[in-house]
C-alpha positions as CSV (number, residue, x, y, z in Angstrom):
1,M,61.4,96.9,185.2
2,G,63.3,93.5,185.6
3,F,60.9,91.9,183.6
4,L,61.0,94.5,180.4
5,V,65.0,93.5,180.7
6,F,64.4,90.2,180.9
7,L,62.2,90.4,177.1
8,V,65.4,92.0,175.5
9,L,67.8,89.9,176.5
10,M,65.7,87.0,174.9
11,L,65.0,89.1,171.7
12,L,68.8,89.6,171.9
13,C,69.4,85.8,171.9
14,F,66.5,84.9,169.4
15,I,68.5,87.2,167.0
16,A,72.0,85.8,167.9
17,G,70.8,82.7,167.5
18,I,69.0,83.0,163.9
19,A,72.6,85.7,162.8
20,V,74.5,82.2,164.4
21,T,71.5,79.7,162.4
22,I,71.9,81.4,158.7
23,F,76.4,81.8,159.0
24,V,76.3,78.2,160.2
25,Q,74.2,77.1,156.8
26,W,76.1,79.9,155.1
27,Y,79.0,78.2,155.9
28,L,78.6,74.5,155.4
29,F,77.2,75.4,151.8
30,N,79.9,77.7,150.7
31,L,82.3,74.6,152.0
32,Y,79.9,71.8,149.9
33,I,80.2,73.8,146.5
34,D,83.9,74.0,146.8
35,K,84.7,70.9,146.9
36,L,82.5,70.4,143.4
37,P,84.7,70.1,140.3
38,Y,84.7,73.7,138.6
39,V,83.1,73.8,135.0
40,G,82.3,77.5,134.4
41,P,80.5,78.7,131.1
42,A,80.8,76.6,127.8
43,S,84.7,77.6,126.0
44,K,83.6,77.5,122.5
45,P,80.0,78.3,121.5
46,V,76.8,75.7,120.7
47,I,75.8,76.1,117.1
48,A,73.7,72.8,116.9
49,P,73.1,71.6,112.9
50,F,70.9,72.4,110.7
51,S,68.0,69.1,110.5
52,L,64.8,69.4,109.0
53,P,61.8,67.7,111.4
54,K,60.8,63.8,110.4
55,A,57.9,64.8,109.4
56,V,59.1,67.1,106.5
57,L,61.2,64.2,105.1
58,E,58.4,61.4,105.7
59,E,56.2,63.3,104.5
60,E,55.5,62.7,100.3
61,P,53.7,65.1,97.7
62,L,50.4,65.7,97.7
63,G,50.7,68.1,94.4
64,K,48.4,70.9,94.2
65,E,46.5,72.2,97.7
66,P,44.5,74.8,98.3
67,A,46.5,78.0,100.4
68,G,43.4,79.6,102.5
69,S,45.5,79.7,105.4
70,I,48.0,81.6,103.3
71,N,45.7,84.0,101.7
72,A,43.8,84.4,104.9
73,L,47.0,85.6,106.8
74,L,48.7,87.5,103.1
75,Q,45.9,89.5,102.7
76,F,45.3,90.5,106.6
77,L,48.6,91.9,106.5
78,F,48.3,93.6,103.5
79,Q,44.8,95.5,105.0
80,E,46.5,96.4,108.3
81,C,49.8,97.7,106.4
82,R,48.7,98.9,103.1
83,N,48.4,102.7,104.1
84,T,51.5,103.0,106.1
85,K,53.8,105.3,105.2
86,R,56.9,102.5,105.1
87,V,54.6,100.4,102.6
88,R,53.6,103.6,100.2
89,K,57.1,104.7,100.1
90,W,58.5,101.3,99.4
91,F,56.1,101.0,96.5
92,R,57.0,104.6,95.4
93,H,61.1,103.9,95.6
94,R,60.7,100.9,93.0
95,L,58.2,102.5,90.8
96,S,60.7,105.4,90.5
97,L,63.7,103.3,89.8
98,E,61.5,101.4,87.0
99,L,60.2,104.6,85.7
100,E,64.4,106.1,85.5
101,E,65.6,102.7,83.6
102,L,62.3,103.5,81.0
103,L,63.6,106.9,80.6
104,T,67.2,106.1,80.2
105,R,67.7,102.5,78.8
106,T,64.6,102.4,76.4
107,T,64.3,104.3,72.6
108,T,61.0,105.9,73.9
109,G,62.6,107.4,77.0
110,K,64.9,109.9,74.6
111,L,61.4,111.4,73.9
112,F,60.9,113.0,77.4
113,E,63.0,115.2,80.0
114,K,61.2,113.7,83.1
115,I,59.0,111.7,83.9
116,V,56.9,111.8,87.8
117,L,54.5,109.4,89.4
118,R,51.6,111.4,90.1
119,D,49.7,109.2,92.0
120,L,49.1,105.6,93.5
121,D,46.7,103.4,94.9
122,L,47.7,100.0,95.7
123,G,44.5,98.5,95.1
124,S,41.6,96.6,97.2
125,H,43.3,93.7,98.3
126,L,46.1,91.0,97.2
127,P,46.6,88.5,94.7
128,A,44.3,85.6,95.2
129,I,46.7,82.1,95.7
130,R,44.3,79.6,94.0
131,S,46.8,76.4,94.4
132,I,49.8,75.9,96.0
133,E,52.1,72.7,94.2
134,V,55.9,72.1,95.4
135,K,57.4,71.6,92.3
136,T,61.0,70.9,93.5
137,L,62.4,70.3,96.9
138,S,66.4,69.4,96.4
139,V,67.5,68.2,99.7
140,D,71.3,67.0,100.1
141,P,72.3,63.8,101.1
142,G,75.6,64.2,103.2
143,T,75.0,67.5,104.9
144,K,70.7,67.6,104.8
145,L,70.6,71.3,103.6
146,I,67.7,72.6,102.0
147,E,69.6,73.3,98.5
148,E,66.2,74.2,96.7
149,V,62.6,74.8,97.1
150,E,61.0,75.8,93.8
151,L,57.1,76.6,94.1
152,C,53.8,76.6,91.5
153,L,51.3,79.4,92.6
154,D,47.9,79.6,90.8
155,L,47.3,83.3,91.5
156,E,44.9,85.5,90.3
157,Y,44.3,89.6,91.0
158,S,41.2,91.7,90.0
159,G,42.3,94.4,92.7
160,G,42.5,97.7,90.8
161,F,46.3,98.6,91.1
162,Q,46.4,101.8,89.6
163,L,48.9,104.8,89.1
164,S,49.7,107.9,87.6
165,I,52.3,109.8,85.9
166,D,53.0,113.4,84.5
167,A,56.0,113.6,81.8
168,S,57.5,116.6,80.3
169,T,58.5,116.3,76.0
170,R,61.4,117.3,75.2
171,L,58.9,120.4,73.1
172,S,58.0,121.2,75.9
173,K,54.8,119.4,76.4
174,L,53.2,118.0,78.9
175,A,51.8,114.1,79.1
176,H,49.4,112.3,82.0
177,V,48.9,108.7,81.6
178,S,47.3,106.4,84.8
179,V,47.1,103.0,84.0
180,K,45.1,100.7,86.2
181,V,45.3,97.0,86.5
182,N,41.9,95.2,86.1
183,E,42.9,91.9,86.2
184,L,46.1,89.6,86.1
185,S,46.2,85.7,86.4
186,G,48.5,83.0,85.5
187,K,50.8,80.5,87.2
188,G,54.1,82.6,89.2
189,M,57.3,80.3,89.9
190,L,58.6,81.6,93.1
191,K,61.9,79.9,93.8
192,F,64.2,80.0,97.2
193,T,67.5,78.6,96.8
194,R,71.3,78.6,98.6
195,Y,73.8,78.5,94.7
196,P,75.9,80.5,94.4
197,Y,74.4,82.4,97.2
198,T,70.8,82.6,99.0
199,H,68.4,84.8,97.1
200,W,65.1,84.2,96.0
201,C,63.4,84.7,92.7
202,F,59.7,85.0,90.7
203,S,58.7,84.4,87.2
204,F,55.6,83.2,85.2
205,Y,55.9,80.2,83.5
206,N,53.7,81.4,80.4
207,D,52.5,84.4,79.3
208,P,49.7,85.3,82.0
209,T,46.2,86.8,81.4
210,L,46.6,90.9,81.2
211,Q,43.8,92.9,81.4
212,L,44.6,97.2,81.7
213,E,42.7,100.6,81.6
214,V,45.1,103.1,80.3
215,E,43.4,106.6,80.3
216,T,46.6,109.1,78.4
217,Q,46.0,112.5,78.4
218,F,48.1,115.2,76.2
219,Q,48.5,118.6,77.3
220,G,44.9,118.1,79.4
221,R,43.0,116.7,76.3
222,S,42.6,112.8,75.8
223,W,44.6,111.1,73.6
224,A,42.8,107.3,73.2
225,Q,45.3,106.5,70.3
226,V,48.3,105.7,72.2
227,N,45.9,103.3,75.0
228,S,46.9,100.7,72.8
229,I,50.3,101.3,72.4
230,I,51.1,101.5,75.9
231,A,49.0,98.3,77.0
232,N,51.4,96.4,75.0
233,Q,54.3,97.7,76.1
234,I,53.6,97.3,79.5
235,R,52.9,93.1,78.1
236,K,55.7,93.2,76.3
237,S,58.3,94.7,79.3
238,L,56.3,92.5,81.8
239,K,57.2,89.4,78.6
240,R,60.8,90.1,78.6
241,K,61.4,90.9,83.0
242,H,59.2,88.6,84.7
243,T,58.6,85.0,82.2
244,L,60.8,82.4,82.4
245,P,63.9,82.1,81.4
246,F,63.6,86.0,82.5
247,Y,63.6,86.4,86.4
248,K,65.7,89.0,88.3
249,I,67.3,87.9,91.7
250,R,66.4,89.1,94.5
251,Y,67.3,89.2,98.9
252,K,64.4,91.3,100.4
253,P,62.4,91.1,102.1
254,F,63.9,87.5,102.9
255,F,67.2,87.6,102.4
256,V,70.1,91.1,102.9
257,K,72.6,91.3,101.8
258,P,76.3,90.9,103.9
259,E,77.3,94.7,104.8
260,I,80.0,95.4,107.0
261,D,80.1,98.1,109.0
262,S,83.0,101.1,108.4
263,L,85.7,101.7,110.6
264,V,85.7,105.1,112.5
265,E,89.5,105.7,112.5
266,E,89.3,107.8,115.7
267,E,88.2,105.2,117.6
268,E,91.0,103.2,119.7
269,T,90.2,99.2,119.8
270,Q,89.6,98.5,123.7
271,P,92.9,96.1,124.5
272,G,91.8,92.4,125.7
273,L,91.5,89.2,124.8
274,L,89.7,87.2,121.5
275,E,88.2,84.0,121.5
276,L,88.1,83.5,117.2
277,T,86.5,80.5,116.5
278,V,86.1,79.4,112.8
279,V,83.3,77.6,112.7
280,E,82.6,76.2,109.4
281,A,83.1,77.3,105.9
282,T,80.4,76.8,103.2
283,R,80.0,77.2,99.7
284,L,83.2,77.6,98.3
285,S,85.0,76.9,95.4
286,S,86.2,73.6,94.3
287,S,89.1,72.5,95.9
288,P,90.7,69.1,94.4
289,G,93.1,68.8,98.1
290,P,91.8,69.7,101.6
291,V,91.2,73.2,103.0
292,F,92.4,75.2,105.4
293,C,91.9,78.7,107.2
294,N,94.2,81.5,108.2
295,V,93.8,84.2,110.1
296,A,95.7,86.9,111.6
297,I,94.6,90.6,113.7
298,D,96.9,93.2,112.5
299,S,97.1,97.0,112.4
300,S,95.7,97.2,108.9
301,A,93.7,95.1,106.3
302,W,95.1,92.1,103.9
303,I,94.8,89.8,101.7
304,E,97.5,87.9,102.1
305,L,101.7,87.3,103.3
306,T,103.9,86.8,100.6
307,H,107.6,85.8,101.0
308,S,110.5,87.1,98.8
309,G,113.7,86.4,99.3
310,T,114.7,88.4,102.7
311,A,111.5,90.8,102.5
312,S,107.8,90.4,103.4
313,Y,105.2,91.8,101.1
314,L,101.4,92.5,102.2
315,T,99.0,92.2,99.4
316,V,96.5,95.2,100.3
317,D,93.5,96.2,98.1
318,V,93.0,100.4,97.6
319,S,90.1,102.1,96.1
320,V,91.0,105.4,94.8
321,T,87.9,108.3,94.5
322,K,89.2,109.8,91.4
323,Q,89.7,113.6,91.8
324,P,88.1,116.4,89.2
325,G,90.5,116.7,86.4
326,P,93.1,114.0,84.8
327,H,95.1,113.5,88.1
328,I,93.9,110.5,90.4
329,G,96.3,112.5,93.2
330,I,99.3,109.9,93.3
331,N,102.2,109.7,91.6
332,F,103.5,106.6,90.0
333,K,107.4,105.3,88.5
334,Q,108.7,102.2,88.0
335,E,111.9,101.1,89.2
336,F,113.7,97.5,89.6
337,I,113.1,95.9,92.9
338,S,115.9,94.3,93.5
339,D,113.8,91.4,96.2
340,K,111.6,90.6,93.4
341,Y,114.4,90.6,91.0
342,Q,111.9,92.4,88.3
343,V,110.9,96.2,87.1
344,G,107.5,96.6,88.6
345,V,105.6,99.9,89.3
346,V,106.0,101.5,93.0
347,V,104.3,105.1,94.3
348,E,105.9,107.6,94.8
349,S,104.0,110.2,96.3
350,V,100.9,110.8,97.4
351,S,98.6,113.6,97.4
352,N,95.0,112.4,97.4
353,P,93.2,113.2,100.2
354,L,91.0,111.0,100.0
355,C,93.4,108.2,99.7
356,Q,94.8,107.6,103.2
357,D,95.4,103.1,102.7
358,L,98.1,103.8,100.0
359,K,101.2,104.0,100.8
360,S,104.9,105.6,100.0
361,G,106.9,102.4,98.6
362,D,103.6,100.3,98.1
363,I,104.1,97.8,94.9
364,V,100.8,98.3,92.1
365,V,100.4,94.3,91.0
366,M,96.9,94.7,89.6
367,V,94.7,98.1,88.8
368,E,90.9,96.5,88.7
369,G,92.0,93.3,88.4
370,K,94.3,93.5,85.3
371,N,98.2,92.6,86.2
372,V,100.2,96.0,85.8
373,Q,104.0,95.5,84.9
374,S,104.6,99.0,83.1
375,L,103.2,102.6,83.9
376,S,101.4,103.3,80.5
377,A,99.8,100.0,81.5
378,L,98.6,101.8,84.5
379,N,97.6,104.9,82.9
380,K,96.1,103.2,80.4
381,I,93.5,101.2,83.3
382,I,93.5,104.5,84.5
383,K,92.0,106.5,82.2
384,Q,89.3,104.0,81.5
385,C,87.9,103.7,85.5
386,Q,85.2,106.2,86.0
387,N,84.9,107.6,89.3
388,K,86.6,104.9,91.8
389,V,90.0,102.8,91.0
390,T,90.8,99.6,92.9
391,L,94.4,98.7,93.5
392,R,95.9,95.4,94.8
393,V,99.5,96.6,96.2
394,E,102.3,94.8,97.8
395,R,103.6,96.7,100.7
396,K,106.9,95.7,102.8
397,L,106.5,94.5,106.3
398,K,109.3,93.1,108.5
399,L,108.5,89.8,110.3
400,V,110.4,87.9,112.9
401,L,111.2,84.8,111.5
402,G,111.8,81.9,113.9
403,N,113.5,77.9,113.7
404,E,111.4,75.6,111.3
405,D,112.1,73.0,114.6
406,K,110.0,75.1,116.8
407,V,106.7,73.9,116.3
408,N,105.3,75.0,119.5
409,Q,106.1,78.9,119.6
410,G,103.3,79.5,116.4
411,E,101.5,77.4,114.1
412,T,102.3,77.7,110.5
413,F,101.3,80.6,108.1
414,G,101.0,80.7,104.7
415,L,103.8,82.2,103.0
416,R,103.7,82.8,99.4
417,S,107.5,82.6,98.4
418,R,109.1,84.8,95.7
419,S,112.4,83.9,95.2
420,I,113.9,84.0,91.9
421,A,113.9,79.9,90.5
422,A,116.8,78.7,89.2
423,G,116.0,78.5,86.2
424,D,116.0,81.9,85.8
425,K,118.3,83.4,84.0
426,T,121.0,86.7,84.8
427,D,123.5,88.4,82.4
428,S,126.3,86.5,84.2
429,D,125.1,83.0,83.8
430,S,125.5,82.8,79.9
431,S,127.4,84.8,77.5
432,N,124.5,84.5,75.4
433,P,122.2,88.0,76.0
434,P,118.7,87.0,77.6
435,S,115.5,86.8,75.8
436,S,112.5,89.2,76.2
437,S,110.5,86.7,77.4
438,D,113.7,85.7,80.3
439,S,114.7,89.3,80.7
440,P,113.1,90.3,84.6
441,A,111.1,92.9,83.1
442,K,109.8,90.9,80.8
443,R,108.7,88.0,83.8
444,S,104.3,88.5,84.2
445,I,103.4,88.9,87.5
446,S,101.2,86.0,88.1
447,G,97.7,87.1,89.1
448,S,96.6,83.3,90.7
449,P,97.9,83.7,94.5
450,E,100.4,80.7,95.7
451,H,102.0,79.4,98.8
452,S,105.6,78.1,98.9
453,K,105.4,74.7,100.5
454,G,108.5,75.0,102.4
455,I,107.1,77.9,105.1
456,P,109.2,79.5,107.8
457,R,107.8,79.8,111.1
458,L,106.1,83.1,112.4
459,S,108.1,82.7,116.3
460,L,105.5,84.3,119.0
461,C,106.6,86.5,121.5
462,S,105.9,86.8,125.2
463,D,103.3,89.3,126.4
464,A,106.1,91.5,127.5
465,E,107.4,92.2,124.4
466,M,104.8,91.7,122.0
467,E,104.0,94.8,119.6
468,A,101.4,96.1,118.0
469,S,103.1,96.6,114.9
470,K,103.7,92.8,114.0
471,P,100.9,91.2,112.9
472,Q,99.4,88.1,115.2
473,M,98.7,84.7,113.1
474,F,96.9,81.8,113.5
475,S,96.6,78.4,110.9
476,T,93.5,75.9,111.1
477,K,94.4,72.5,110.1
478,D,94.0,70.8,107.2
479,V,90.1,69.4,106.6
480,P,89.3,67.6,103.6
481,F,86.9,70.0,101.2
482,S,83.3,69.1,101.1
483,K,79.9,71.4,100.6
484,V,80.3,71.7,104.4
485,V,83.6,72.2,105.7
486,Q,83.6,72.0,109.2
487,F,87.3,73.7,111.3
488,N,85.7,74.2,114.6
489,E,89.2,75.7,115.7
490,T,89.6,78.0,118.7
491,F,92.3,81.3,118.8
492,K,92.7,83.3,121.6
493,I,94.2,86.7,120.1
494,N,95.7,89.5,122.7
495,V,93.8,92.6,121.6
496,L,95.9,95.0,121.3
497,P,94.4,99.7,121.3
498,D,96.7,99.7,117.3
499,H,95.0,96.0,116.0
500,K,92.2,97.2,113.2
501,Y,91.6,94.5,111.7
502,V,90.8,90.5,111.9
503,N,92.3,89.3,108.2
504,L,91.1,86.0,107.4
505,S,91.7,83.7,104.1
506,V,90.5,80.0,103.3
507,W,93.3,78.2,101.2
508,S,93.4,74.9,99.1
509,R,96.4,73.1,99.9
510,G,97.7,71.5,96.9
511,A,101.2,69.5,95.5
512,E,102.1,72.5,94.5
513,K,100.9,75.4,95.3
514,N,97.9,76.3,97.9
515,N,94.9,78.7,96.0
516,L,93.4,81.5,97.5
517,L,89.6,80.6,97.6
518,G,88.4,84.0,99.4
519,H,89.4,86.7,101.7
520,I,88.2,88.6,104.7
521,S,89.0,91.8,106.6
522,L,86.8,92.6,109.3
523,P,87.0,95.4,111.7
524,V,87.9,94.5,115.0
525,K,86.1,97.0,117.2
526,P,82.4,96.5,115.5
527,H,82.5,93.2,114.5
528,C,85.2,91.4,117.2
529,C,84.6,92.8,120.0
530,P,81.1,92.7,121.4
531,P,80.0,94.3,124.3
532,S,78.1,91.5,126.0
533,P,79.3,88.3,127.2
534,G,79.2,84.8,125.8
535,H,80.0,84.1,122.0
536,H,78.3,86.0,119.2
537,V,78.1,83.8,115.9
538,A,78.1,85.7,112.8
539,M,78.1,84.5,108.9
540,Y,80.5,86.6,106.7
541,S,80.4,86.4,103.1
542,L,83.9,85.9,101.2
543,L,85.5,88.1,98.9
544,P,86.9,86.7,95.5
545,P,90.8,86.0,95.7
546,N,91.1,88.3,92.1
547,P,88.7,91.3,91.6
548,N,89.0,89.8,87.9
549,L,87.1,87.4,89.1
550,T,83.9,88.9,89.2
551,T,83.9,89.9,85.8
552,S,85.4,86.7,84.1
553,I,83.0,84.4,86.5
554,G,81.1,81.9,83.8
555,N,77.7,81.4,86.0
556,S,74.5,80.6,84.9
557,L,72.9,83.3,86.4
558,A,75.2,86.1,85.8
559,S,72.6,87.2,82.8
560,H,70.2,87.7,85.6
561,P,69.4,91.2,86.5
562,G,70.4,91.5,90.4
563,F,73.0,88.9,90.3
564,E,76.2,90.1,92.8
565,P,79.5,87.6,91.4
566,C,81.2,89.1,94.6
567,L,79.4,87.2,97.0
568,C,80.1,83.6,94.6
569,F,82.7,82.6,96.9
570,G,81.3,81.0,99.9
571,D,81.0,82.5,103.3
572,V,82.2,81.3,106.5
573,L,80.3,81.4,110.2
574,L,82.7,83.2,113.0
575,S,82.1,83.3,116.7
576,F,83.2,85.9,118.6
577,A,83.6,85.9,122.4
578,F,85.7,89.1,123.8
579,T,87.1,89.8,127.3
580,G,88.5,93.2,127.8
581,T,91.8,94.3,130.4
582,G,91.6,92.8,133.7
583,S,91.4,89.1,132.7
584,S,94.1,86.5,132.4
585,P,95.4,86.8,129.4
586,G,94.7,83.2,127.5
587,N,98.0,82.1,125.4
588,Q,98.3,82.4,121.4
589,T,97.6,78.8,120.8
590,S,94.8,76.2,119.0
591,T,92.4,74.9,121.2
592,S,92.2,71.7,118.8
593,S,95.9,71.3,119.6
594,P,97.4,69.6,123.4
595,P,98.1,73.3,125.0
596,T,101.3,74.4,125.3
597,P,103.1,76.7,128.0
598,A,102.8,80.4,127.1
599,P,106.8,81.7,126.1
600,S,108.1,83.6,129.0
601,S,110.6,86.5,129.2
602,S,113.2,84.2,129.7
603,S,112.4,81.9,126.7
604,S,111.6,84.8,124.3
605,S,115.5,85.6,123.6
606,T,115.3,81.9,121.6
607,A,114.3,83.8,118.6
608,L,115.6,84.9,115.9
609,P,116.4,88.5,115.5
610,E,115.0,90.2,112.9
611,I,116.0,90.3,109.0
612,P,118.2,93.4,109.0
613,E,117.2,95.3,105.6
614,I,120.3,96.1,103.0
615,I,121.0,99.4,103.7
616,S,122.0,100.8,100.0
617,G,125.3,103.4,100.0
618,P,125.0,106.2,97.7
619,K,123.8,105.8,94.3
620,H,125.6,105.4,91.0
621,D,126.7,108.9,89.5
622,F,127.0,107.4,85.8
623,V,127.7,109.4,82.7
624,R,128.2,108.6,79.2
625,T,131.9,107.0,78.7
626,H,133.8,105.9,75.3
627,F,136.4,103.8,76.2
628,E,139.6,103.9,74.6
629,K,140.6,100.4,74.9
630,V,138.7,96.9,75.2
631,T,136.3,97.3,79.0
632,Q,134.4,95.0,81.2
633,C,131.1,95.6,82.6
634,G,131.9,96.1,86.5
635,F,128.5,94.0,86.8
636,C,127.9,91.4,84.3
637,F,131.8,91.2,83.6
638,K,130.9,90.6,80.0
639,K,132.9,92.5,77.4
640,I,131.8,96.0,76.5
641,W,131.3,96.1,73.1
642,L,132.0,99.0,70.6
643,K,133.4,100.8,74.1
644,D,129.9,102.6,74.6
645,A,128.7,102.7,77.8
646,L,128.2,103.6,81.5
647,Q,131.0,104.6,83.5
648,C,130.4,106.2,87.9
649,E,132.4,109.2,88.4
650,G,132.6,108.6,92.2
651,C,134.1,104.5,92.0
652,L,134.5,104.7,88.2
653,M,132.4,101.5,87.9
654,S,132.3,100.7,84.5
655,C,128.8,99.2,83.1
656,H,126.6,98.2,80.4
657,K,123.8,100.7,80.0
658,K,121.4,97.3,80.3
659,C,122.6,96.8,83.7
660,A,122.6,100.3,85.4
661,V,119.4,99.6,87.3
662,K,120.4,96.3,88.4
663,A,123.9,98.2,89.0
664,Q,121.8,101.0,90.9
665,A,119.6,98.5,93.0
666,G,123.0,96.5,94.6
667,P,124.8,97.7,97.2
668,G,125.1,101.5,96.1
669,C,128.6,103.3,94.9
670,A,131.7,101.9,97.3
671,R,133.9,104.7,96.7
672,T,134.0,108.9,96.7
673,N,137.4,109.1,95.9
674,P,138.6,108.8,91.5
675,R,141.2,105.9,91.0
676,R,142.0,103.8,87.8
677,P,139.5,102.4,86.1
678,S,140.6,98.4,86.7
679,V,139.8,95.0,84.2
680,Q,140.0,92.6,87.6
681,P,137.4,94.1,90.4
682,E,138.7,94.4,93.9
683,I,136.9,94.3,97.1
684,I,136.8,97.3,99.1
685,T,136.8,97.0,102.4
686,T,134.7,99.0,105.4
687,P,134.9,99.4,109.0
688,P,133.6,96.1,110.8
689,D,130.9,97.6,112.4
690,D,129.4,98.8,109.3
691,I,126.9,96.6,108.0
692,N,127.3,97.2,104.1
693,A,131.0,96.1,104.4
694,Q,129.9,92.2,104.6
695,V,127.5,92.8,102.1
696,L,129.4,94.5,99.6
697,S,132.1,91.9,100.2
698,N,129.9,88.8,99.8
699,F,128.6,91.1,96.7
700,Y,132.2,91.6,94.9
701,K,133.1,88.4,95.8
702,T,130.7,86.4,94.0
703,R,131.0,88.4,90.5
704,I,135.3,87.7,91.5
705,N,133.8,84.3,91.2
706,I,131.8,84.1,88.6
707,Y,135.0,86.1,86.3
708,K,137.2,83.2,87.0
709,Q,135.0,80.9,85.6
710,Q,134.7,82.7,82.7
711,R,138.5,82.5,82.2
712,M,138.6,79.4,83.0
713,N,135.4,78.1,80.2
C-alpha cells in the first residue's frame, strides 16, 4: 500500500514538473515577443507594377513560326468542349443574332416573316494554324506596358461546319436552306490592344478562299437556282464584315465588360472604417495640367459639388423610364433661380413610381446630354426619346463651411463656383435696357464642368457630431499627367448606415478652371465593404463627364461594330479594406500627408455654423395697374414708361413687368396693410430675432444706395 502511494506521488510530481516547465517556457516566450517592436499587417496594398520578362524584351522577331503546340492545345480543347451544352448554346445564340440582323436590317429580310435555326454541326475540327507571325509588338518606353499586339495567322479549315435554317415568307410559303463550309483559308489578323480601352479583334487581310455547299428547298422541293445567289451573299457578307479595314470590336472570352452591381435599397450599410486607396488612373483624356482625384461618401450617387452664392448643389444623373402614354410622370416648371441669377427648369412633382432618384426642386441642366434652358426645349427632347430619358440635375445641399486657414481640419474639395460674374449686368447697373444676350434668362448654362480656384474648405466634425446627411469628402495631391497617373493615397472613411455610394471623380487642374475627366459612383455594400479581411483591389472604368460626349466622340474606332464610347475615358485602380464596428476608428485624413490629431468634441465648436437659407416671406400679389402720374419701379428704381405696370395689393410695390419674376424671388411681400404708394422706398423693420428683418433691411438699403447714385448722376 505504501509503495502504491509512492508511485502516485511520483506521477503527480512528474505531471506538475511538466506543467511548470511549459508555463515557464510560455511566459519567457511571451516576454520575448512583447519586447519586439510591433509591425502589424501591411497598411497599404502591395501591388507590383507590371513588367515584361527580359527574355521577351531581348527576343528578336523570328518571322513566321510553326504553331504545332498551339494547334495541339486548341484541337484538344475543341474535342472535349464542342458537344457541351454551354458551347452549343453560345453558338446558337450568336447565329440567332446574325439571323435576326439579316431579317431586320437587310433588304432580303423584308421577304421573310421568320427565320429559325434548325440544325447545327460544329464540324470535325477547328481551323488549323499553318504559321504564326508577330506583326506588331508595341511597348510603351515609359510605363513598360504592352499597348498593342498584332499577330498574323495563316489559317486553313476543312472541318465541315454546317447549319440549316427554316424561313417563313410573307406569302405563307416555307423555305429550307442548308449551308456547309467545305474549305476556308487565308491570312487573318488577330489584334489585342488597350487603347482607347482593352479589346481584341479578328479580320482577314485579303478576301479568303471560301468554298460552300448550299442546298435550298422551297415548299419541300429542291430549288437549285438560288444556291449560287446565297453563296455569293455569304461571301459578300464575309468581305463586308470580316475583311480589313472592316472588323468587329470584341471582348469575350478574354475580357469582360466592366459592370457595376446595383444597390438593393432595402439593404443597410454596415457601419465601420473603410480604408480606400486610390492607386492609379490610366488611359485618361489628355490634360495640359496636373491631375487630382476627389473622393466622397454620401447617401446618394452624384458627380460633382458646385457652389453658387449661399447655396451648394450636387450634380446627379438620373435615368427615367417613360410610362405608357405621352407623359413621363414628371411635372416641370420654369422659374427664376435666385442663387444662380437665371431662369431654369425645375422639377415640380414626380408621379412616376419608376423614378425614385428624382426629387422635387431638382434643377434640370441637361437632357440626353443637351443643355436645357426652357420648358419648350425640354419637352422637345423628351418627345424624341424612346423608352428611357437621362436627366442631369442639380440638387440643393446644405454644407458646413470652415475658415480658409483651417488646413488641419480638412482637405480642399473641388467646389465649382457659380456666383455672378462682375461683368454681368443687372437692371440697376445701367439706365440702358439689357440686351437679350446679357439677360439671365438667355444666358447659356455651361456644359463643361469647371471649378473655381478660390475654394472654401470643408470643416470636418468629430465622430460624435458627424451626421449621415453630410458627405465626407477627400482630395488627393496634384500629380503630373502621364499615361499612368500614380496617386497611391489612402483615405480612412467612417462608414455610417445611411451611406450608400462612394463618389469618385478625376480632375485636370487648369490656370482658370478645372476640367472633369471622368467619374464613377460605387455602391458601398457590394463593392467597397468586402466581407473578408485584407485589401481587395479592383479596377473600374470612368464614366464620361458629359453624356453628350459619348455621341460626339471622334474616335477612329467609332465606325466599327461593338464600339463602346462610355469606356473611352480611362479607368481607376482602387483598393478597399473594411473593418466593421468594434475596431478603433481612424482619422479622416490622407496617409500621404503628416498625421493630424482627430478633432475632439470640444474643438468642433470652432467650425462655422451652417449657412442659413433665406426664408422667403409671403409672395407679392401683383395686379396690372394704370398709374395716373409718373411712378418708379420698386425693384430697379427706374421710371415706368407709359404708366402701365404691376402693383402688389399687399405692400403696394410698383414693379415693371420684366422685374416681376425677380421681385418674387426676393424677400417677399413686406406688409399686409395697404399704404400709400411712395416714390422713395422706405425701410420696413421687424423684430430683431426674425431672420427676414436683416435680409429685408439689407435689400432695401442696397436699393436706396443705387437710387441715390442714379439721382446724383
